[in-house]
C-alpha positions as CSV (number, residue, x, y, z in Angstrom):
1,X,3.9,7.3,1.8
2,X,3.1,6.4,5.4
3,X,-0.1,8.3,6.6
4,X,1.1,8.8,10.1
5,X,0.7,12.4,11.3
6,X,3.4,13.5,13.8
7,X,2.7,16.4,16.1
8,X,6.1,17.9,16.7
9,X,7.9,20.9,18.3
10,X,10.7,22.9,16.9
11,X,13.6,22.1,19.2
12,X,16.3,23.9,17.3
13,X,16.4,26.3,14.4
14,X,19.9,26.8,13.0
15,X,20.8,29.0,9.9
16,X,23.7,26.8,8.7
17,X,24.3,29.1,5.7
18,X,22.7,32.4,4.6
19,X,20.1,30.5,2.6
20,X,19.7,27.2,4.4
21,X,18.0,26.6,7.8
22,X,18.4,23.4,9.7
23,X,15.3,22.5,11.8
24,X,15.4,19.9,14.6
25,X,11.9,18.6,15.3
26,X,11.0,16.5,18.3
27,X,8.0,14.8,19.8
28,X,6.8,11.6,21.4
29,X,4.9,10.7,18.3
30,X,8.3,10.0,16.6
31,X,8.6,6.8,18.7
32,X,7.1,4.9,15.7
33,X,9.1,6.8,13.0
34,X,11.0,4.1,11.1
35,X,14.8,4.1,10.9
36,X,16.7,4.2,7.6
37,X,14.7,6.9,5.8
38,X,17.5,9.4,5.5
39,X,17.2,10.8,2.0
40,X,13.5,10.0,1.9
41,X,10.9,12.7,2.6
42,X,8.3,13.9,5.0
43,X,5.5,16.4,4.4
44,X,5.0,19.5,6.5
45,X,1.3,20.1,6.9
46,X,-0.1,23.7,6.7
47,X,-3.7,24.6,7.2
48,X,-5.4,26.8,4.6
49,X,-6.5,30.2,6.0
50,X,-9.9,29.7,4.3
51,X,-10.2,26.1,5.6
52,X,-10.6,22.9,3.6
53,X,-7.9,20.3,2.8
54,X,-4.5,21.4,4.2
55,X,-1.4,22.1,2.1
56,X,1.5,19.6,2.1
57,X,5.1,20.5,1.4
58,X,7.8,17.9,1.0
59,X,11.2,18.0,2.6
60,X,14.1,15.6,2.8
61,X,14.9,13.6,6.0
62,X,18.4,14.7,6.7
63,X,18.7,12.6,9.8
64,X,16.7,10.9,12.5
65,X,17.8,9.8,15.9
66,X,15.5,7.1,17.4
67,X,17.0,7.6,20.8
68,X,16.4,11.3,21.2
69,X,13.4,11.3,18.8
70,X,14.9,14.1,16.8
71,X,14.0,14.6,13.2
72,X,16.3,16.9,11.2
73,X,15.3,18.7,8.0
74,X,17.1,21.4,6.0
75,X,15.0,24.1,4.4
76,X,16.0,26.7,1.8
77,X,15.2,30.1,3.2
78,X,13.7,31.9,0.2
79,X,11.6,34.5,1.9
80,X,8.0,34.4,3.0
81,X,6.4,33.4,-0.3
82,X,4.0,30.5,0.3
83,X,3.1,28.6,3.5
84,X,6.4,26.7,3.8
85,X,8.5,29.9,3.2
86,X,6.5,31.8,5.8
87,X,6.8,29.0,8.3
88,X,10.6,28.6,7.7
89,X,11.2,32.4,8.0
90,X,8.9,33.1,10.9
91,X,9.0,30.0,13.1
92,X,11.0,29.8,16.3
93,X,12.0,27.3,19.0
94,X,8.9,25.9,20.7
95,X,6.5,26.3,17.7
96,X,4.4,23.3,16.8
97,X,4.2,21.7,13.4
98,X,2.5,18.6,11.9
99,X,4.7,16.3,9.9
100,X,3.3,13.4,7.8
101,X,5.4,10.5,6.6
102,X,8.0,9.3,5.9
103,X,7.9,8.6,2.2
104,X,10.2,6.3,0.3
105,X,13.9,6.9,-0.3
106,X,15.2,7.1,-3.9
107,X,18.9,6.9,-3.4
108,X,21.8,6.8,-5.7
109,X,22.5,3.4,-7.2
110,X,25.8,2.4,-5.8
111,X,26.7,-0.4,-8.1
112,X,28.8,1.6,-10.5
113,X,32.3,2.6,-11.4
114,X,31.7,6.4,-11.6
115,X,29.1,8.6,-10.0
116,X,27.4,11.8,-11.1
117,X,25.3,13.8,-8.6
118,X,23.8,17.2,-9.4
119,X,21.2,19.5,-7.8
120,X,20.3,22.9,-6.4
121,X,19.9,23.8,-2.8
122,X,16.5,22.1,-2.5
123,X,18.3,18.8,-3.3
124,X,21.4,19.4,-1.1
125,X,20.1,17.5,1.9
126,X,19.4,14.4,-0.2
127,X,22.7,14.8,-2.0
128,X,24.6,14.8,1.3
129,X,22.8,11.6,2.3
130,X,23.7,10.0,-1.0
131,X,27.4,11.1,-0.8
132,X,27.5,9.5,2.6
133,X,26.4,6.2,1.2
134,X,29.2,5.9,-1.3
135,X,32.2,3.6,-0.8
136,X,35.5,5.3,0.3
137,X,37.1,4.5,-3.1
138,X,34.2,6.0,-5.1
139,X,35.0,8.2,-8.1
140,X,32.9,10.8,-9.7
141,X,31.6,14.4,-9.7
142,X,29.0,16.3,-7.8
143,X,27.7,19.6,-9.1
144,X,25.9,21.7,-6.5
145,X,24.0,24.9,-7.3
146,X,23.9,27.5,-4.5
147,X,22.4,31.0,-4.2
148,X,25.3,32.8,-2.6
149,X,29.1,32.0,-2.4
150,X,28.6,32.0,1.4
151,X,26.3,28.9,1.0
152,X,29.4,26.8,0.4
153,X,30.2,24.6,3.3
154,X,32.1,21.4,4.0
155,X,30.5,18.4,2.3
156,X,31.5,15.0,3.5
157,X,32.3,12.8,0.5
158,X,34.9,10.2,-0.7
159,X,38.1,11.8,-1.8
160,X,37.5,10.6,-5.4
161,X,34.3,12.7,-5.8
162,X,35.2,16.1,-7.3
163,X,33.0,19.0,-6.3
164,X,31.8,21.9,-8.5
165,X,29.9,24.8,-6.9
166,X,27.6,26.8,-9.2
167,X,26.5,30.2,-7.8
168,X,23.1,31.3,-9.1
169,X,22.0,34.5,-7.3
170,X,18.5,34.3,-8.9
171,X,17.4,30.7,-8.9
172,X,13.7,31.8,-9.4
173,X,14.6,33.3,-12.8
174,X,14.7,30.8,-15.8
175,X,18.3,29.8,-16.4
176,X,20.6,26.9,-17.5
177,X,23.4,27.2,-15.1
178,X,23.2,23.8,-13.4
179,X,22.6,21.9,-16.6
180,X,25.4,23.8,-18.4
181,X,27.8,22.9,-15.7
182,X,26.9,19.2,-15.8
183,X,27.0,19.1,-19.6
184,X,30.5,20.7,-19.6
185,X,31.9,17.7,-17.6
186,X,34.0,15.2,-19.4
187,X,32.0,12.1,-18.5
188,X,34.1,8.9,-18.7
189,X,33.1,5.8,-20.7
190,X,32.5,3.8,-17.6
191,X,29.6,2.1,-15.8
192,X,27.9,5.2,-14.5
193,X,25.2,5.9,-11.8
194,X,23.5,9.4,-11.8
195,X,21.3,11.1,-9.3
196,X,19.8,14.5,-10.2
197,X,17.2,16.7,-8.5
198,X,16.1,20.3,-8.3
199,X,14.1,22.8,-10.4
200,X,11.8,21.3,-13.0
201,X,13.2,22.7,-16.2
202,X,16.8,22.0,-15.2
203,X,16.1,18.5,-14.0
204,X,14.1,17.7,-17.2
205,X,16.9,18.9,-19.4
206,X,19.4,16.8,-17.5
207,X,17.1,13.8,-17.7
208,X,17.0,14.0,-21.4
209,X,20.8,14.5,-21.7
210,X,21.6,11.5,-19.5
211,X,19.0,9.3,-21.1
212,X,19.8,10.0,-24.7
213,X,23.0,12.0,-25.2
214,X,25.1,10.3,-22.6
215,X,23.2,7.1,-22.1
216,X,23.0,6.0,-18.5
217,X,21.2,2.7,-17.8
218,X,17.7,3.6,-16.6
219,X,18.2,1.3,-13.5
220,X,21.1,3.5,-12.5
221,X,19.5,6.9,-13.3
222,X,17.3,8.9,-10.9
223,X,16.0,12.3,-11.8
224,X,13.4,14.3,-9.9
225,X,11.8,17.7,-9.9
226,X,11.5,19.2,-6.4
227,X,10.0,22.6,-7.5
228,X,9.2,24.6,-10.6
229,X,9.9,28.3,-11.3
230,X,6.7,30.4,-11.0
231,X,4.5,27.5,-9.8
232,X,3.2,26.2,-6.5
233,X,4.0,22.7,-5.5
234,X,0.6,21.6,-6.9
235,X,1.5,23.3,-10.3
236,X,4.8,21.6,-10.4
237,X,3.1,18.2,-9.9
238,X,0.6,19.0,-12.6
239,X,3.5,19.8,-15.0
240,X,5.2,16.5,-14.2
241,X,1.9,14.7,-14.8
242,X,1.4,16.3,-18.2
243,X,5.0,15.6,-19.4
244,X,5.3,13.4,-22.4
245,X,7.8,11.2,-20.6
246,X,7.1,9.8,-17.1
247,X,9.2,11.0,-14.2
């Protein structure tokens, strides 16, 4: 990940659904922000109240405009728990924030005959980027978990990509809703590419399913954990590091 620290200002704060806020961040330090990192990530930097090393929280680059120097990130608004949640719920236009990055993009492998994409709201910005990269004649299925029916919105995608919405009103309670919806799909016997991200337990279950029960070539499979129920970001990373299989 690039170590550049960008000192930015909130230029716009737009609640695009009841549980998703779109932030537009601007600043002259974005003049050296590289193009082509949509779907990659940046880290918002939050000082600790007690001092010491700051906390970092990762968010997907939804878009970047090198002309207006505008960086757009979408953040799930899940209350004021944790530094990122407090910032997202309490910040307003004109507030300042430090952003580090960007980090690398791990995009959907587009050399396939059929595509599977799945994730919860934390992964939705990256999913939208991936859907936008698919050829117009792409075929496949996207399974999107949202918190409220009102979180449904128009998702740009090829006509051949079917869309399933899974409404989970309590995403912080252990559940199998996303993985059950994916496992219920009739996956074709075709060259497949899969991209999955979201909560740790759900992503891990789908990783095992796609690796072993419905074998997808590892070069065409990307699975990532963005968060873990009951854990801080640091706890989630520790769980990933202790897993018997590498992420």
